[in-house]
C-alpha positions as CSV (number, residue, x, y, z in Angstrom):
1,M,10.6,-18.5,18.3
2,K,7.4,-16.6,17.5
3,I,7.8,-16.0,13.5
4,A,6.0,-13.3,11.5
5,I,6.1,-12.9,7.8
6,A,5.3,-9.8,5.8
7,C,4.6,-8.7,2.8
8,D,2.8,-6.0,0.4
9,F,0.2,-7.7,-1.2
10,L,-1.0,-11.3,-2.0
11,L,-3.5,-10.1,-5.1
12,E,-1.7,-12.4,-7.8
13,K,0.7,-14.9,-8.8
14,G,3.9,-13.8,-8.6
15,G,7.6,-14.7,-7.5
16,I,7.3,-12.4,-4.6
17,E,3.9,-14.4,-3.9
18,R,5.2,-17.9,-4.2
19,I,8.0,-16.8,-2.0
20,V,5.7,-16.0,0.7
21,L,4.4,-19.5,0.6
22,T,7.4,-21.2,0.5
23,L,8.6,-19.1,3.9
24,L,5.0,-20.4,5.1
25,E,5.8,-24.0,4.5
26,T,9.2,-23.8,5.7
27,F,7.7,-22.2,9.3
28,P,4.2,-23.8,9.4
29,E,3.3,-21.7,12.6
30,A,4.4,-18.3,11.2
31,E,1.9,-15.3,11.2
32,I,1.3,-13.4,8.2
33,F,0.9,-9.5,8.4
34,V,-0.3,-8.0,4.4
35,V,-1.4,-4.9,3.2
36,A,-4.4,-6.9,1.0
37,W,-4.8,-10.2,-0.4
38,D,-7.1,-12.2,-1.8
39,E,-8.8,-15.5,-0.1
40,N,-10.1,-16.4,-3.4
41,L,-6.8,-16.8,-5.1
42,F,-4.6,-17.8,-1.6
43,P,-7.1,-20.2,-0.4
44,Q,-4.6,-22.0,1.6
45,L,-4.0,-19.0,3.9
46,K,-7.8,-19.5,5.2
47,N,-6.4,-21.9,7.9
48,R,-3.5,-19.7,8.8
49,K,-3.6,-16.7,10.9
50,V,-3.5,-13.9,8.5
51,H,-3.1,-9.9,10.0
52,S,-4.8,-7.8,7.0
53,Y,-4.7,-4.2,6.8
54,I,-7.4,-4.1,4.2
55,K,-10.3,-6.4,4.9
56,P,-10.2,-9.0,2.1
57,N,-13.3,-9.5,-0.6
58,S,-14.3,-5.8,0.7
59,F,-14.6,-2.9,-1.6
60,F,-11.2,-1.4,-0.9
61,S,-9.8,-4.7,-1.2
62,R,-11.2,-5.0,-4.8
63,L,-10.3,-1.8,-5.5
64,V,-6.9,-2.3,-4.4
65,K,-6.6,-5.2,-6.9
66,K,-7.6,-3.2,-9.7
67,R,-5.8,0.2,-9.3
68,K,-3.0,-1.4,-6.6
69,Y,-0.9,1.9,-7.4
70,F,-3.2,4.4,-6.2
71,F,-2.0,3.1,-2.7
72,L,1.7,3.8,-3.8
73,P,1.4,6.9,-1.7
74,L,0.4,5.6,1.9
75,L,1.9,2.4,1.8
76,P,5.0,4.0,3.8
77,F,2.3,4.6,6.2
78,I,0.3,1.5,6.2
79,I,3.4,-0.8,6.6
80,E,4.7,0.9,9.9
81,K,1.3,0.3,11.6
82,F,1.7,-3.3,11.5
83,N,2.3,-4.6,14.9
84,F,5.6,-6.9,15.8
85,S,5.5,-6.4,19.3
86,D,5.0,-10.0,20.1
87,F,7.5,-11.7,17.8
88,D,10.9,-12.9,18.1
89,L,11.5,-13.4,14.3
90,V,10.0,-11.4,11.7
91,I,10.8,-11.7,7.5
92,S,9.7,-9.6,5.2
93,V,9.2,-10.2,1.8
94,G,8.8,-7.2,-1.0
95,P,10.3,-3.6,-1.6
96,Y,7.5,-1.8,0.7
97,T,7.6,-4.0,4.0
98,K,11.0,-3.9,4.7
99,G,10.2,-0.5,5.9
100,I,8.3,-2.1,9.2
101,I,9.2,-1.4,12.9
102,V,9.9,-4.0,15.2
103,K,11.2,-4.2,18.7
104,P,15.3,-4.0,19.2
105,Q,15.5,-7.5,20.7
106,T,13.3,-8.6,17.4
107,I,15.5,-10.1,14.6
108,H,14.5,-8.4,11.1
109,I,15.6,-10.3,8.2
110,N,14.5,-8.5,4.7
111,Y,14.1,-11.1,1.4
112,C,14.8,-8.4,-1.4
113,S,14.2,-9.3,-4.9
114,T,15.2,-6.1,-6.5
115,P,15.7,-2.4,-5.1
116,I,12.2,-0.9,-6.2
117,H,12.8,-0.8,-10.2
118,Y,11.0,2.5,-11.0
119,L,13.1,4.2,-8.5
120,W,16.5,3.5,-8.9
121,S,16.7,1.3,-12.2
122,Y,14.3,2.3,-15.1
123,K,14.1,5.6,-17.0
124,Q,11.1,7.9,-16.6
125,E,9.7,6.8,-19.9
126,R,9.7,3.4,-19.1
127,L,7.6,3.5,-16.5
128,D,4.5,1.0,-15.2
129,E,1.1,2.0,-16.0
130,G,0.1,2.4,-12.6
131,L,2.6,4.9,-12.0
132,K,1.5,7.0,-15.1
133,F,-2.0,6.7,-13.2
134,V,-0.3,8.0,-9.8
135,S,1.0,10.9,-11.8
136,K,-2.3,12.2,-12.4
137,L,-2.7,12.6,-8.8
138,L,0.9,14.1,-7.8
139,P,4.2,15.5,-9.4
140,L,5.7,12.6,-10.6
141,K,9.0,13.8,-9.7
142,L,8.0,15.0,-6.0
143,F,6.4,11.8,-5.5
144,I,9.6,9.5,-6.8
145,N,11.4,11.8,-4.9
146,F,10.1,10.9,-1.6
147,L,10.1,7.7,-2.2
148,R,13.6,7.2,-2.9
149,T,14.7,9.0,0.1
150,W,12.1,6.8,2.3
151,D,13.2,3.4,0.5
152,F,16.9,4.3,1.5
153,Y,16.6,5.2,5.1
154,V,14.1,2.2,5.8
155,A,16.4,-0.2,3.6
156,Q,18.6,0.5,7.1
157,R,16.3,-1.2,9.1
158,P,16.7,-5.1,8.9
159,D,19.0,-6.6,11.0
160,F,20.0,-8.9,7.8
161,I,19.0,-8.3,4.0
162,I,19.1,-11.7,1.4
163,A,19.3,-11.0,-2.0
164,N,17.6,-12.8,-4.9
165,S,20.6,-13.4,-7.1
166,H,24.1,-11.7,-7.0
167,F,22.9,-9.4,-9.4
168,T,20.4,-8.0,-6.8
169,Q,23.3,-8.2,-4.5
170,K,25.1,-6.0,-6.2
171,K,22.1,-3.3,-6.5
172,I,21.7,-3.6,-2.9
173,Q,25.0,-2.6,-1.9
174,K,24.9,0.4,-4.7
175,Y,21.9,2.0,-3.7
176,Y,21.4,1.2,-0.2
177,K,24.9,1.0,1.1
178,R,24.0,-2.7,2.7
179,E,25.8,-5.9,2.7
180,S,23.3,-9.2,2.1
181,V,23.7,-13.0,1.5
182,V,22.4,-14.7,-1.6
183,I,19.8,-17.2,-1.7
184,Y,17.9,-18.1,-4.9
185,P,14.1,-17.9,-4.9
186,P,12.4,-21.4,-4.7
187,V,11.2,-23.0,-7.7
188,N,8.5,-25.4,-8.0
189,T,10.9,-27.8,-9.6
190,A,8.6,-31.1,-8.7
191,F,5.6,-29.4,-10.0
192,F,7.1,-28.3,-13.5
193,S,8.5,-32.0,-13.9
194,P,7.8,-33.8,-17.4
195,K,6.5,-37.0,-17.5
196,I,8.8,-37.9,-20.5
197,L,11.4,-35.3,-21.2
198,K,10.8,-34.2,-25.3
199,K,12.6,-32.4,-27.3
200,E,9.3,-31.8,-30.6
201,G,7.3,-28.0,-29.8
202,S,4.8,-26.5,-31.8
203,Y,5.8,-22.9,-30.3
204,Y,8.0,-20.5,-28.9
205,L,6.4,-19.3,-25.0
206,A,6.8,-16.0,-23.2
207,V,5.6,-16.1,-19.6
208,G,5.3,-12.8,-17.7
209,R,3.1,-9.8,-16.3
210,L,2.4,-7.8,-19.3
211,V,4.3,-4.3,-18.2
212,D,6.5,-2.1,-20.0
213,Y,9.8,-2.4,-18.5
214,K,9.4,-6.2,-19.6
215,R,9.8,-5.2,-23.3
216,W,7.4,-7.8,-25.0
217,E,7.0,-5.4,-27.6
218,L,10.8,-6.3,-28.8
219,V,9.1,-10.4,-28.6
220,I,6.1,-9.4,-30.9
221,E,8.2,-7.0,-33.5
222,A,10.9,-10.2,-34.1
223,F,8.0,-12.8,-34.3
224,L,5.7,-10.4,-37.0
225,N,8.9,-11.5,-39.5
226,L,9.2,-14.8,-38.3
227,P,7.8,-18.2,-39.6
228,Y,7.2,-19.7,-36.0
229,N,4.2,-19.5,-34.1
230,L,4.8,-17.8,-30.5
231,K,2.2,-18.0,-27.4
232,I,2.2,-15.1,-24.6
233,C,1.4,-15.9,-21.0
234,G,0.2,-13.1,-18.7
235,K,-2.1,-10.3,-18.3
236,G,-1.6,-6.5,-17.3
237,P,-1.7,-2.8,-18.5
238,L,-0.2,-3.5,-21.1
239,L,-2.3,-6.0,-22.6
240,K,-4.5,-3.8,-25.0
241,K,-1.0,-2.1,-26.7
242,L,0.6,-5.4,-27.2
243,K,-2.3,-6.8,-29.2
244,K,-2.5,-3.9,-30.8
245,K,1.1,-4.3,-32.2
246,A,0.2,-7.8,-33.0
247,E,-3.0,-7.3,-34.9
248,G,-3.3,-9.0,-37.8
249,A,-0.4,-11.7,-36.8
250,K,-2.2,-15.3,-36.9
251,N,1.2,-16.5,-35.8
252,I,1.0,-14.7,-32.5
253,D,-1.8,-15.8,-29.6
254,F,-2.3,-13.6,-26.4
255,L,-3.6,-16.7,-23.7
256,G,-3.9,-14.2,-20.5
257,D,-3.7,-15.7,-17.2
258,V,-3.1,-19.8,-17.3
259,S,-3.6,-22.0,-14.4
260,D,-0.1,-23.9,-13.4
261,E,-1.2,-26.8,-14.6
262,T,-2.1,-25.4,-18.1
263,L,1.3,-23.4,-17.8
264,R,3.2,-26.9,-17.4
265,E,1.5,-28.3,-20.6
266,L,2.5,-24.9,-22.4
267,Y,6.4,-25.5,-21.5
268,D,6.1,-29.0,-21.9
269,N,5.0,-28.5,-25.7
270,C,6.9,-25.5,-26.6
271,Q,10.1,-25.3,-28.6
272,A,11.8,-22.6,-26.4
273,L,10.8,-19.7,-23.7
274,I,11.8,-16.3,-25.1
275,A,12.9,-13.9,-22.3
276,P,13.7,-10.3,-23.6
277,T,14.0,-8.5,-19.6
278,E,16.8,-8.0,-17.7
279,E,15.6,-9.9,-15.0
280,D,17.0,-9.8,-11.1
281,F,16.2,-14.0,-11.6
282,G,13.3,-14.8,-13.1
283,I,11.4,-17.6,-12.0
284,A,9.5,-18.7,-15.6
285,V,13.1,-19.4,-17.1
286,V,13.8,-22.0,-14.7
287,E,10.8,-23.0,-14.9
288,A,10.7,-24.3,-18.5
289,M,14.6,-25.1,-18.2
290,S,13.1,-27.5,-15.3
291,M,10.8,-28.9,-17.9
292,G,13.6,-29.5,-20.2
293,K,13.2,-26.7,-22.3
294,P,16.3,-24.7,-23.7
295,V,15.6,-20.5,-23.2
296,I,16.3,-17.9,-25.5
297,V,17.3,-15.0,-22.7
298,Y,18.7,-11.2,-22.9
299,K,22.3,-11.5,-22.1
300,G,22.0,-9.7,-18.5
301,G,20.7,-9.4,-15.0
302,G,20.0,-13.3,-13.5
303,F,20.1,-15.0,-16.5
304,L,23.9,-14.6,-16.2
305,E,23.5,-17.0,-13.1
306,T,20.4,-19.1,-13.9
307,V,21.6,-19.9,-17.7
308,K,24.2,-21.7,-19.3
309,E,25.4,-20.6,-23.0
310,G,24.8,-23.5,-25.3
311,I,23.7,-26.1,-22.5
312,T,20.3,-24.8,-21.0
313,G,20.2,-22.0,-23.8
314,K,21.2,-19.3,-25.5
315,F,22.0,-15.5,-25.1
316,F,21.1,-12.2,-27.1
317,K,23.3,-9.2,-26.6
318,E,20.7,-6.4,-27.2
319,Q,17.7,-5.5,-26.7
320,K,16.3,-5.0,-29.9
321,A,13.9,-7.3,-31.9
322,V,16.6,-8.2,-34.9
323,A,18.8,-9.5,-32.0
324,I,16.1,-11.9,-30.5
325,Q,14.9,-13.0,-34.3
326,D,18.8,-14.2,-35.1
327,A,19.1,-15.7,-31.7
328,I,16.1,-17.9,-32.5
329,L,16.9,-18.5,-36.4
330,K,20.4,-19.6,-35.0
331,T,19.3,-21.9,-32.2
332,K,19.1,-25.4,-33.2
333,I,16.9,-27.0,-30.9
334,E,17.5,-30.2,-31.1
335,K,21.1,-29.7,-29.9
336,F,19.9,-29.5,-26.3
337,N,19.5,-32.2,-23.8
338,P,16.8,-31.7,-22.0
339,E,18.1,-34.5,-19.4
340,T,21.0,-32.1,-18.6
341,I,18.7,-29.1,-18.7
342,R,16.1,-30.5,-16.5
343,R,19.3,-31.3,-13.9
344,H,20.6,-27.8,-14.0
345,A,17.1,-26.3,-13.2
346,L,17.3,-28.9,-10.0
347,N,20.0,-26.7,-8.0
348,F,17.1,-23.8,-7.8
349,S,14.5,-26.0,-6.1
350,E,12.2,-25.5,-3.4
351,S,13.6,-27.9,-1.1
352,R,17.1,-26.1,-1.5
353,F,15.6,-22.7,-0.5
354,K,13.9,-23.9,2.1
355,T,17.7,-25.7,3.7
356,Q,19.4,-22.8,3.0
357,I,16.6,-20.3,4.9
358,K,16.6,-22.5,7.8
359,D,20.4,-22.5,8.0
360,F,20.8,-18.9,7.4
361,I,17.9,-18.4,10.2
362,Q,20.1,-20.6,12.7
363,K,23.5,-19.3,12.2
364,I,22.3,-15.9,12.6
365,I,20.3,-16.5,15.6
366,L,23.6,-18.3,17.5
367,E,25.3,-15.2,16.5
368,Y,22.3,-12.4,17.3
369,I,21.0,-14.2,20.9
């Protein structure tokens, strides 16, 4: 079969991008279709056949990287311009590429990490800074209503939908009225593997994009009143705002984007990972557990599927700074077993993902053809 993999952007290293790269490893002959991508960030794609709507390293490519949300009103139209007429199977990854158009005989599978947050899940006051930028150009309510209508309509196009968690599966049913199967996303448990499983650590760690709905301000508020150190990895539009909130706090460090090797070292030397968000899956949490580290997370979303209370981590029930404080103070790190934590994280490995994807595709091909 001739296979294509389609995604919105490859401009940063996050969960969706890791899924795309793992799919490309799973299907070495597959071609990739992407709106815009960064050649320097993804050098492994230079020897692959990449169909990019915006030329890499061009003026528009750099503009998209800085102001990605500026292109949101255009994405529905750009996605439909991709030509998949020569392909037997297309796997789309990301919220917009499920809107691609394929021939009737072409199988289209969409891997859905979540129905678009700002359309279905979050209140307007918690919108990403990028959307606030868009609101200066277009009436925001009109824009969101248009995208919500479009999003529901194109969600009917894929022949099959794969959800990244049971939590996401329920949202797909609620918002799109579609059935789906669950295949957890790949976590590089082979790379995030400590040489020696250890319990000691000198700080707590937070990892993720610095955007509004992630609720990082709650973690900062909690550590302003705690005697422990906090290191925050990631970048995003809220960086300045969060730094201002932590101004004067000697126990809070912002590290920005770090390499995978540095992140592995940070996991290895931390007490625990803190995550205040209602995540659909939460790859960073599984990475930390893969290093044998316990996690302290909000009791909701995909964490209910990846974290075992008292075995691999601890839950807090409310998205409040005091709840995070209380959970940290009550969590006795020394009681967690690093070997048990890592063993649990191996359930979400890349090899498991590749096997399940191949098995699922083989099954539907036998039924479909």
